[in-house]
C-alpha positions as CSV (number, residue, x, y, z in Angstrom):
1,M,3.0,18.4,-20.2
2,R,4.9,18.9,-16.9
3,R,1.7,18.1,-15.0
4,L,1.1,14.9,-16.9
5,L,4.8,13.9,-16.4
6,R,4.3,14.5,-12.6
7,Y,1.3,12.2,-12.5
8,V,3.1,9.5,-14.5
9,L,6.1,9.7,-12.2
10,F,4.1,9.4,-9.1
11,I,2.1,6.5,-10.5
12,A,5.4,4.8,-11.5
13,L,6.8,5.4,-8.0
14,A,3.7,3.8,-6.4
15,Q,3.8,0.9,-8.9
16,A,7.6,0.5,-8.1
17,A,6.6,-0.2,-4.4
18,G,4.5,-3.1,-5.8
19,L,7.2,-4.3,-8.1
20,I,9.6,-4.6,-5.1
21,G,7.0,-6.8,-3.4
22,T,6.5,-8.9,-6.6
23,I,10.2,-9.7,-6.7
24,F,9.9,-11.4,-3.3
25,T,6.4,-12.8,-3.8
26,M,6.8,-14.7,-7.1
27,D,9.2,-17.4,-5.8
28,A,7.4,-17.8,-2.5
29,I,3.9,-18.3,-3.9
30,P,4.4,-21.8,-5.4
31,T,6.5,-23.0,-2.5
32,W,6.3,-21.5,1.0
33,Y,3.0,-19.6,0.6
34,A,1.3,-22.7,-1.0
35,S,2.3,-24.7,2.1
36,L,0.5,-22.3,4.5
37,Q,-2.8,-23.1,6.1
38,K,-5.1,-20.5,4.5
39,P,-8.0,-18.7,6.2
40,S,-11.5,-19.3,4.8
41,F,-11.7,-15.7,3.6
42,A,-8.4,-15.8,1.6
43,P,-9.1,-14.7,-2.0
44,P,-7.6,-16.6,-4.9
45,N,-4.1,-15.5,-5.8
46,W,-5.1,-14.0,-9.1
47,V,-7.1,-11.2,-7.3
48,F,-4.1,-9.5,-5.8
49,G,-2.4,-8.3,-9.0
50,P,-5.4,-6.4,-10.4
51,V,-6.3,-5.0,-7.0
52,W,-2.8,-3.7,-6.2
53,T,-2.3,-2.3,-9.7
54,T,-5.4,-0.3,-9.4
55,L,-4.6,0.8,-5.8
56,Y,-1.1,1.9,-6.7
57,T,-2.5,4.0,-9.6
58,L,-4.9,5.7,-7.2
59,I,-2.1,6.2,-4.6
60,G,0.1,7.8,-7.3
61,I,-2.6,10.1,-8.4
62,A,-3.2,11.3,-4.9
63,G,0.5,11.8,-4.3
64,A,0.9,13.8,-7.5
65,R,-2.0,16.1,-6.5
66,A,-0.6,16.6,-3.0
67,W,2.8,17.5,-4.6
68,E,1.0,20.1,-6.7
69,L,-0.6,21.6,-3.6
70,R,2.3,21.3,-1.2
71,T,3.4,24.9,-1.4
72,R,-0.1,26.3,-1.1
73,K,-1.6,24.0,1.5
74,T,0.2,23.0,4.7
75,N,-1.9,19.8,5.1
76,A,-0.8,18.6,1.6
77,D,2.8,19.0,2.6
78,R,2.2,17.2,5.9
79,G,0.2,14.6,4.1
80,L,3.1,14.0,1.7
81,T,5.3,13.1,4.7
82,W,2.8,10.4,5.7
83,F,2.4,9.4,2.1
84,W,6.2,8.6,1.7
85,I,6.2,6.7,5.0
86,Q,3.2,4.6,4.1
87,L,4.6,3.9,0.7
88,F,7.9,2.7,2.3
89,L,6.0,0.4,4.7
90,N,4.0,-0.9,1.7
91,A,7.3,-1.6,-0.2
92,I,8.8,-3.6,2.7
93,W,5.8,-5.6,3.7
94,S,6.1,-8.3,0.9
95,P,9.9,-8.8,1.5
96,I,9.1,-9.4,5.2
97,F,6.0,-11.6,4.7
98,F,7.2,-13.5,1.6
99,G,10.9,-13.0,1.5
100,A,11.7,-13.4,5.2
101,K,8.6,-15.7,5.6
102,N,7.7,-13.8,8.7
103,P,4.0,-13.1,9.0
104,G,4.4,-11.9,12.6
105,L,6.8,-9.1,11.7
106,A,4.8,-8.4,8.6
107,L,1.7,-8.0,10.8
108,I,3.5,-5.3,12.8
109,V,4.5,-3.5,9.6
110,I,1.0,-3.7,8.1
111,V,-0.5,-2.2,11.3
112,F,1.9,0.7,11.1
113,M,1.2,1.0,7.4
114,W,-2.6,1.2,8.1
115,L,-1.9,3.9,10.6
116,T,0.2,6.0,8.2
117,I,-2.4,5.6,5.5
118,A,-5.0,6.9,7.9
119,M,-2.7,9.9,8.7
120,T,-2.2,10.5,5.0
121,I,-6.0,10.5,4.5
122,R,-6.5,12.8,7.4
123,E,-4.0,15.4,6.1
124,F,-5.1,15.0,2.5
125,W,-8.7,15.5,3.6
126,K,-7.9,18.8,5.2
127,A,-6.0,20.0,2.0
128,E,-8.4,18.6,-0.7
129,K,-11.0,16.0,-0.1
130,R,-10.5,14.4,-3.6
131,M,-7.0,13.3,-2.6
132,A,-8.2,11.6,0.5
133,L,-11.1,9.9,-1.3
134,L,-8.6,8.3,-3.7
135,L,-7.1,6.5,-0.8
136,I,-10.3,5.1,0.7
137,P,-10.1,1.9,-1.4
138,Y,-6.5,1.5,-0.4
139,I,-7.2,1.7,3.4
140,A,-10.2,-0.6,2.9
141,W,-8.0,-3.2,1.2
142,V,-5.2,-2.8,3.7
143,S,-7.8,-3.4,6.5
144,F,-8.7,-6.6,4.8
145,A,-5.0,-7.5,4.2
146,T,-4.3,-6.9,7.9
147,A,-7.0,-9.4,8.9
148,L,-5.6,-11.8,6.3
149,N,-2.1,-11.3,7.6
150,Y,-3.3,-11.9,11.2
151,A,-5.1,-15.0,10.1
152,Y,-2.0,-16.4,8.4
153,W,0.1,-15.6,11.5
154,T,-2.3,-17.3,13.9
155,L,-2.9,-20.4,11.6
156,N,0.7,-21.0,10.9
């Protein structure tokens, strides 16, 4: 039961990072965001919710597993440090992009977020490959999101 609770808590923490972003995103989408010139590869708005919900679940599972291994495997503990940093950067990206309406600063944040995700994957891989593999869709999506952020910044 404690293990299940740990996983639920980590998934909830990851989803909370997304919820913070949603608070800033919802008002900006029909106004400021709608007025931006969009790159040709921008997906429809409805795609983001299901993708991020899935990714936050995977992030939470990986974090919970790292928490379980933290006292037995040094890399899991180091990976958790990177994990918390990337989750923080994830949580502040939307308030910067949508809330502050600042794609340039958001681009800097997302680049650092990508780097910290890569560091998390590296450390998780050394501790237990399954944890790292759970984050591969996340870094792939953030790679796409970085290109998208760059395009919004250059077009607008």
